[in-house]
Chimera marker file (.cmm) of the C-alpha trace (Angstrom):
<marker_set name="trace">
<marker id="1" x="-25.200" y="-73.587" z="-21.388" r="1" g="1" b="0" radius="0.5"/>
<marker id="2" x="-21.724" y="-72.612" z="-20.258" r="1" g="1" b="0" radius="0.5"/>
<marker id="3" x="-23.014" y="-69.158" z="-19.247" r="1" g="1" b="0" radius="0.5"/>
<marker id="4" x="-25.050" y="-70.820" z="-16.488" r="1" g="1" b="0" radius="0.5"/>
<marker id="5" x="-21.809" y="-71.897" z="-14.837" r="1" g="1" b="0" radius="0.5"/>
<marker id="6" x="-19.603" y="-68.924" z="-15.652" r="1" g="1" b="0" radius="0.5"/>
<marker id="7" x="-22.047" y="-66.042" z="-15.059" r="1" g="1" b="0" radius="0.5"/>
<marker id="8" x="-24.258" y="-66.475" z="-11.977" r="1" g="1" b="0" radius="0.5"/>
<marker id="9" x="-26.440" y="-63.389" z="-12.534" r="1" g="1" b="0" radius="0.5"/>
<marker id="10" x="-29.804" y="-63.884" z="-14.268" r="1" g="1" b="0" radius="0.5"/>
<marker id="11" x="-29.939" y="-67.674" z="-13.984" r="1" g="1" b="0" radius="0.5"/>
<marker id="12" x="-33.650" y="-67.929" z="-14.819" r="1" g="1" b="0" radius="0.5"/>
<marker id="13" x="-33.349" y="-66.034" z="-18.097" r="1" g="1" b="0" radius="0.5"/>
<marker id="14" x="-30.150" y="-67.855" z="-19.052" r="1" g="1" b="0" radius="0.5"/>
<marker id="15" x="-31.715" y="-71.236" z="-18.304" r="1" g="1" b="0" radius="0.5"/>
<marker id="16" x="-34.756" y="-70.367" z="-20.394" r="1" g="1" b="0" radius="0.5"/>
<marker id="17" x="-32.570" y="-69.366" z="-23.373" r="1" g="1" b="0" radius="0.5"/>
<marker id="18" x="-30.384" y="-72.452" z="-22.972" r="1" g="1" b="0" radius="0.5"/>
<marker id="19" x="-33.375" y="-74.798" z="-22.895" r="1" g="1" b="0" radius="0.5"/>
<marker id="20" x="-34.895" y="-73.077" z="-25.912" r="1" g="1" b="0" radius="0.5"/>
<marker id="21" x="-31.704" y="-73.615" z="-27.888" r="1" g="1" b="0" radius="0.5"/>
<marker id="22" x="-31.369" y="-77.307" z="-27.027" r="1" g="1" b="0" radius="0.5"/>
<marker id="23" x="-35.009" y="-78.233" z="-26.340" r="1" g="1" b="0" radius="0.5"/>
<marker id="24" x="-35.609" y="-80.409" z="-29.399" r="1" g="1" b="0" radius="0.5"/>
<marker id="25" x="-32.242" y="-82.087" z="-28.980" r="1" g="1" b="0" radius="0.5"/>
<marker id="26" x="-33.041" y="-82.902" z="-25.357" r="1" g="1" b="0" radius="0.5"/>
<marker id="27" x="-36.410" y="-84.363" z="-26.319" r="1" g="1" b="0" radius="0.5"/>
<marker id="28" x="-34.882" y="-86.510" z="-29.069" r="1" g="1" b="0" radius="0.5"/>
<marker id="29" x="-32.098" y="-87.700" z="-26.746" r="1" g="1" b="0" radius="0.5"/>
<marker id="30" x="-34.616" y="-88.632" z="-24.024" r="1" g="1" b="0" radius="0.5"/>
<marker id="31" x="-36.789" y="-90.588" z="-26.456" r="1" g="1" b="0" radius="0.5"/>
<marker id="32" x="-33.783" y="-92.379" z="-27.973" r="1" g="1" b="0" radius="0.5"/>
<marker id="33" x="-32.440" y="-93.283" z="-24.540" r="1" g="1" b="0" radius="0.5"/>
<marker id="34" x="-35.850" y="-94.621" z="-23.495" r="1" g="1" b="0" radius="0.5"/>
<marker id="35" x="-36.021" y="-96.748" z="-26.674" r="1" g="1" b="0" radius="0.5"/>
<marker id="36" x="-32.519" y="-98.110" z="-26.081" r="1" g="1" b="0" radius="0.5"/>
<marker id="37" x="-33.391" y="-98.866" z="-22.443" r="1" g="1" b="0" radius="0.5"/>
<marker id="38" x="-36.485" y="-100.755" z="-23.549" r="1" g="1" b="0" radius="0.5"/>
<marker id="39" x="-34.597" y="-102.748" z="-26.188" r="1" g="1" b="0" radius="0.5"/>
<marker id="40" x="-31.739" y="-103.541" z="-23.812" r="1" g="1" b="0" radius="0.5"/>
<marker id="41" x="-33.443" y="-104.015" z="-20.454" r="1" g="1" b="0" radius="0.5"/>
<marker id="42" x="-37.123" y="-104.495" z="-21.435" r="1" g="1" b="0" radius="0.5"/>
<marker id="43" x="-37.942" y="-101.681" z="-19.015" r="1" g="1" b="0" radius="0.5"/>
<marker id="44" x="-37.688" y="-97.891" z="-19.048" r="1" g="1" b="0" radius="0.5"/>
<marker id="45" x="-36.279" y="-95.829" z="-16.211" r="1" g="1" b="0" radius="0.5"/>
<marker id="46" x="-37.620" y="-92.311" z="-16.859" r="1" g="1" b="0" radius="0.5"/>
<marker id="47" x="-35.221" y="-90.570" z="-14.476" r="1" g="1" b="0" radius="0.5"/>
<marker id="48" x="-32.199" y="-92.093" z="-16.160" r="1" g="1" b="0" radius="0.5"/>
<marker id="49" x="-33.598" y="-91.334" z="-19.621" r="1" g="1" b="0" radius="0.5"/>
<marker id="50" x="-34.154" y="-87.684" z="-18.695" r="1" g="1" b="0" radius="0.5"/>
<marker id="51" x="-30.730" y="-87.299" z="-17.095" r="1" g="1" b="0" radius="0.5"/>
<marker id="52" x="-28.863" y="-88.959" z="-19.949" r="1" g="1" b="0" radius="0.5"/>
<marker id="53" x="-30.895" y="-87.026" z="-22.526" r="1" g="1" b="0" radius="0.5"/>
<marker id="54" x="-30.156" y="-83.670" z="-20.947" r="1" g="1" b="0" radius="0.5"/>
<marker id="55" x="-26.458" y="-84.376" z="-20.505" r="1" g="1" b="0" radius="0.5"/>
<marker id="56" x="-25.990" y="-85.727" z="-24.029" r="1" g="1" b="0" radius="0.5"/>
<marker id="57" x="-27.923" y="-82.906" z="-25.671" r="1" g="1" b="0" radius="0.5"/>
<marker id="58" x="-26.058" y="-80.250" z="-23.694" r="1" g="1" b="0" radius="0.5"/>
<marker id="59" x="-22.641" y="-81.734" z="-24.483" r="1" g="1" b="0" radius="0.5"/>
<marker id="60" x="-23.385" y="-82.196" z="-28.176" r="1" g="1" b="0" radius="0.5"/>
<marker id="61" x="-24.858" y="-78.694" z="-28.479" r="1" g="1" b="0" radius="0.5"/>
<marker id="62" x="-21.839" y="-77.194" z="-26.760" r="1" g="1" b="0" radius="0.5"/>
<marker id="63" x="-19.428" y="-79.056" z="-29.029" r="1" g="1" b="0" radius="0.5"/>
<marker id="64" x="-21.363" y="-78.107" z="-32.163" r="1" g="1" b="0" radius="0.5"/>
<marker id="65" x="-21.417" y="-74.426" z="-31.198" r="1" g="1" b="0" radius="0.5"/>
<marker id="66" x="-17.716" y="-74.468" z="-30.379" r="1" g="1" b="0" radius="0.5"/>
<marker id="67" x="-16.905" y="-76.021" z="-33.763" r="1" g="1" b="0" radius="0.5"/>
<marker id="68" x="-19.139" y="-73.551" z="-35.605" r="1" g="1" b="0" radius="0.5"/>
<marker id="69" x="-17.508" y="-70.610" z="-33.793" r="1" g="1" b="0" radius="0.5"/>
<marker id="70" x="-14.027" y="-71.849" z="-34.713" r="1" g="1" b="0" radius="0.5"/>
<marker id="71" x="-14.982" y="-72.210" z="-38.372" r="1" g="1" b="0" radius="0.5"/>
<marker id="72" x="-16.610" y="-68.779" z="-38.455" r="1" g="1" b="0" radius="0.5"/>
<marker id="73" x="-13.614" y="-67.159" z="-36.745" r="1" g="1" b="0" radius="0.5"/>
<marker id="74" x="-11.178" y="-68.802" z="-39.160" r="1" g="1" b="0" radius="0.5"/>
<marker id="75" x="-13.207" y="-67.646" z="-42.160" r="1" g="1" b="0" radius="0.5"/>
<marker id="76" x="-13.478" y="-64.097" z="-40.830" r="1" g="1" b="0" radius="0.5"/>
<marker id="77" x="-9.720" y="-63.964" z="-40.256" r="1" g="1" b="0" radius="0.5"/>
<marker id="78" x="-9.071" y="-65.297" z="-43.766" r="1" g="1" b="0" radius="0.5"/>
<marker id="79" x="-11.400" y="-62.691" z="-45.280" r="1" g="1" b="0" radius="0.5"/>
<marker id="80" x="-9.798" y="-59.908" z="-43.221" r="1" g="1" b="0" radius="0.5"/>
<marker id="81" x="-6.314" y="-61.035" z="-44.286" r="1" g="1" b="0" radius="0.5"/>
<marker id="82" x="-7.423" y="-61.149" z="-47.928" r="1" g="1" b="0" radius="0.5"/>
<marker id="83" x="-8.815" y="-57.624" z="-47.768" r="1" g="1" b="0" radius="0.5"/>
<marker id="84" x="-5.562" y="-56.255" z="-46.368" r="1" g="1" b="0" radius="0.5"/>
<marker id="85" x="-3.440" y="-57.852" z="-49.082" r="1" g="1" b="0" radius="0.5"/>
<marker id="86" x="-5.505" y="-56.543" z="-52.030" r="1" g="1" b="0" radius="0.5"/>
<marker id="87" x="-4.346" y="-53.228" z="-53.520" r="1" g="1" b="0" radius="0.5"/>
<marker id="88" x="-6.802" y="-50.380" z="-53.463" r="1" g="1" b="0" radius="0.5"/>
<marker id="89" x="-8.441" y="-49.538" z="-56.812" r="1" g="1" b="0" radius="0.5"/>
<marker id="90" x="-6.750" y="-46.710" z="-58.709" r="1" g="1" b="0" radius="0.5"/>
<marker id="91" x="-3.274" y="-47.257" z="-57.301" r="1" g="1" b="0" radius="0.5"/>
<link id1="1" id2="2" r="1" g="1" b="0" radius="0.2"/>
<link id1="2" id2="3" r="1" g="1" b="0" radius="0.2"/>
<link id1="3" id2="4" r="1" g="1" b="0" radius="0.2"/>
<link id1="4" id2="5" r="1" g="1" b="0" radius="0.2"/>
<link id1="5" id2="6" r="1" g="1" b="0" radius="0.2"/>
<link id1="6" id2="7" r="1" g="1" b="0" radius="0.2"/>
<link id1="7" id2="8" r="1" g="1" b="0" radius="0.2"/>
<link id1="8" id2="9" r="1" g="1" b="0" radius="0.2"/>
<link id1="9" id2="10" r="1" g="1" b="0" radius="0.2"/>
<link id1="10" id2="11" r="1" g="1" b="0" radius="0.2"/>
<link id1="11" id2="12" r="1" g="1" b="0" radius="0.2"/>
<link id1="12" id2="13" r="1" g="1" b="0" radius="0.2"/>
<link id1="13" id2="14" r="1" g="1" b="0" radius="0.2"/>
<link id1="14" id2="15" r="1" g="1" b="0" radius="0.2"/>
<link id1="15" id2="16" r="1" g="1" b="0" radius="0.2"/>
<link id1="16" id2="17" r="1" g="1" b="0" radius="0.2"/>
<link id1="17" id2="18" r="1" g="1" b="0" radius="0.2"/>
<link id1="18" id2="19" r="1" g="1" b="0" radius="0.2"/>
<link id1="19" id2="20" r="1" g="1" b="0" radius="0.2"/>
<link id1="20" id2="21" r="1" g="1" b="0" radius="0.2"/>
<link id1="21" id2="22" r="1" g="1" b="0" radius="0.2"/>
<link id1="22" id2="23" r="1" g="1" b="0" radius="0.2"/>
<link id1="23" id2="24" r="1" g="1" b="0" radius="0.2"/>
<link id1="24" id2="25" r="1" g="1" b="0" radius="0.2"/>
<link id1="25" id2="26" r="1" g="1" b="0" radius="0.2"/>
<link id1="26" id2="27" r="1" g="1" b="0" radius="0.2"/>
<link id1="27" id2="28" r="1" g="1" b="0" radius="0.2"/>
<link id1="28" id2="29" r="1" g="1" b="0" radius="0.2"/>
<link id1="29" id2="30" r="1" g="1" b="0" radius="0.2"/>
<link id1="30" id2="31" r="1" g="1" b="0" radius="0.2"/>
<link id1="31" id2="32" r="1" g="1" b="0" radius="0.2"/>
<link id1="32" id2="33" r="1" g="1" b="0" radius="0.2"/>
<link id1="33" id2="34" r="1" g="1" b="0" radius="0.2"/>
<link id1="34" id2="35" r="1" g="1" b="0" radius="0.2"/>
<link id1="35" id2="36" r="1" g="1" b="0" radius="0.2"/>
<link id1="36" id2="37" r="1" g="1" b="0" radius="0.2"/>
<link id1="37" id2="38" r="1" g="1" b="0" radius="0.2"/>
<link id1="38" id2="39" r="1" g="1" b="0" radius="0.2"/>
<link id1="39" id2="40" r="1" g="1" b="0" radius="0.2"/>
<link id1="40" id2="41" r="1" g="1" b="0" radius="0.2"/>
<link id1="41" id2="42" r="1" g="1" b="0" radius="0.2"/>
<link id1="42" id2="43" r="1" g="1" b="0" radius="0.2"/>
<link id1="43" id2="44" r="1" g="1" b="0" radius="0.2"/>
<link id1="44" id2="45" r="1" g="1" b="0" radius="0.2"/>
<link id1="45" id2="46" r="1" g="1" b="0" radius="0.2"/>
<link id1="46" id2="47" r="1" g="1" b="0" radius="0.2"/>
<link id1="47" id2="48" r="1" g="1" b="0" radius="0.2"/>
<link id1="48" id2="49" r="1" g="1" b="0" radius="0.2"/>
<link id1="49" id2="50" r="1" g="1" b="0" radius="0.2"/>
<link id1="50" id2="51" r="1" g="1" b="0" radius="0.2"/>
<link id1="51" id2="52" r="1" g="1" b="0" radius="0.2"/>
<link id1="52" id2="53" r="1" g="1" b="0" radius="0.2"/>
<link id1="53" id2="54" r="1" g="1" b="0" radius="0.2"/>
<link id1="54" id2="55" r="1" g="1" b="0" radius="0.2"/>
<link id1="55" id2="56" r="1" g="1" b="0" radius="0.2"/>
<link id1="56" id2="57" r="1" g="1" b="0" radius="0.2"/>
<link id1="57" id2="58" r="1" g="1" b="0" radius="0.2"/>
<link id1="58" id2="59" r="1" g="1" b="0" radius="0.2"/>
<link id1="59" id2="60" r="1" g="1" b="0" radius="0.2"/>
<link id1="60" id2="61" r="1" g="1" b="0" radius="0.2"/>
<link id1="61" id2="62" r="1" g="1" b="0" radius="0.2"/>
<link id1="62" id2="63" r="1" g="1" b="0" radius="0.2"/>
<link id1="63" id2="64" r="1" g="1" b="0" radius="0.2"/>
<link id1="64" id2="65" r="1" g="1" b="0" radius="0.2"/>
<link id1="65" id2="66" r="1" g="1" b="0" radius="0.2"/>
<link id1="66" id2="67" r="1" g="1" b="0" radius="0.2"/>
<link id1="67" id2="68" r="1" g="1" b="0" radius="0.2"/>
<link id1="68" id2="69" r="1" g="1" b="0" radius="0.2"/>
<link id1="69" id2="70" r="1" g="1" b="0" radius="0.2"/>
<link id1="70" id2="71" r="1" g="1" b="0" radius="0.2"/>
<link id1="71" id2="72" r="1" g="1" b="0" radius="0.2"/>
<link id1="72" id2="73" r="1" g="1" b="0" radius="0.2"/>
<link id1="73" id2="74" r="1" g="1" b="0" radius="0.2"/>
<link id1="74" id2="75" r="1" g="1" b="0" radius="0.2"/>
<link id1="75" id2="76" r="1" g="1" b="0" radius="0.2"/>
<link id1="76" id2="77" r="1" g="1" b="0" radius="0.2"/>
<link id1="77" id2="78" r="1" g="1" b="0" radius="0.2"/>
<link id1="78" id2="79" r="1" g="1" b="0" radius="0.2"/>
<link id1="79" id2="80" r="1" g="1" b="0" radius="0.2"/>
<link id1="80" id2="81" r="1" g="1" b="0" radius="0.2"/>
<link id1="81" id2="82" r="1" g="1" b="0" radius="0.2"/>
<link id1="82" id2="83" r="1" g="1" b="0" radius="0.2"/>
<link id1="83" id2="84" r="1" g="1" b="0" radius="0.2"/>
<link id1="84" id2="85" r="1" g="1" b="0" radius="0.2"/>
<link id1="85" id2="86" r="1" g="1" b="0" radius="0.2"/>
<link id1="86" id2="87" r="1" g="1" b="0" radius="0.2"/>
<link id1="87" id2="88" r="1" g="1" b="0" radius="0.2"/>
<link id1="88" id2="89" r="1" g="1" b="0" radius="0.2"/>
<link id1="89" id2="90" r="1" g="1" b="0" radius="0.2"/>
<link id1="90" id2="91" r="1" g="1" b="0" radius="0.2"/>
</marker_set>
């Protein structure tokens, strides 16, 4: 999703990939927001449900990817450091 802001070239393709990666999350967030609106206000505002769903799904997806990338990077660095400290066989 961040590529849409940072890299302006190829917006259509980037938007399609971004929506594919967060599509189910957006749908779930929209439905949950509509349910909460109905329980709270006894009415559903579809525009608000769609907006809140998209924003929440995009933020949560971005945070989850960032966390996963940090964990993967830390593990790769630990593995690389472990490989350097091990003596080569036969020496």
